[in-house]
C-alpha positions in Angstrom: 85.3 82.4 118.3 86.1 85.4 116.7 86.2 85.8 113.3 90.0 86.7 111.9 88.2 89.4 109.8 87.4 91.1 113.0 90.7 91.4 114.3 92.3 92.5 111.1 89.4 95.1 110.5 89.8 96.4 113.7 93.8 96.7 113.4 93.5 98.3 110.1 91.1 100.7 111.5 93.3 101.7 114.3 96.1 101.9 112.1 94.2 104.3 109.8 93.3 106.5 112.8 96.9 107.0 113.5 98.4 107.4 110.0 95.5 110.2 109.7 96.4 111.8 112.9 99.9 112.0 111.5 99.2 113.5 108.4 97.4 115.9 109.8 100.1 117.0 112.5 102.8 117.0 109.6 100.3 118.5 107.1 100.6 115.6 104.8 97.3 115.4 102.8 98.3 112.0 101.2 99.1 110.5 104.5 95.6 111.9 105.7 93.8 110.3 102.9 95.5 107.0 103.3 94.6 107.0 106.7 90.9 107.4 106.0 91.3 105.0 103.2 92.7 102.4 105.9 90.0 103.2 108.4 87.0 102.6 105.9 88.6 99.3 104.6 89.0 98.3 108.4 85.6 99.1 109.1 84.6 97.1 106.2 86.6 94.0 107.0 85.4 94.3 110.7 81.6 94.2 109.5 82.3 91.1 107.2 83.7 89.5 110.3 80.7 90.2 112.5 78.5 89.1 109.4 80.7 85.9 109.5 80.0 85.6 113.5 76.4 86.0 113.2 75.8 83.4 110.3 77.9 81.1 112.7 76.1 81.9 115.7 72.3 81.7 114.3 72.7 79.7 110.5 68.8 79.2 110.5 68.1 82.6 111.0 70.7 83.8 108.4 69.4 81.6 106.1 65.7 83.0 106.7 66.8 86.3 106.4 68.6 85.6 102.9 65.5 83.8 101.7 63.3 86.4 102.4 65.7 89.1 100.7 65.9 86.8 97.8 62.0 86.5 97.6 61.4 90.5 97.8 64.1 91.0 95.2 62.5 88.5 93.0 58.7 90.0 93.5 60.2 93.3 92.7 61.8 91.9 89.3 64.7 93.9 89.4 66.7 93.1 86.4 
């Protein structure tokens, strides 16, 4: 099962690429910037979906990794 965030992220990334290309062709810097922003948002959403998929596929490994990261941060005493 694919996470909904992966589909949404991929679509937003693709839309951003098209938007940026159209802005480039027309010389519209605002459209280029919005396209770049949509690409980054789409990639971030896709990464969140991938993380969700990984947790669902390997819950024990995910818990152990989270615990290890928490332990390391606790040992560093970061405030």
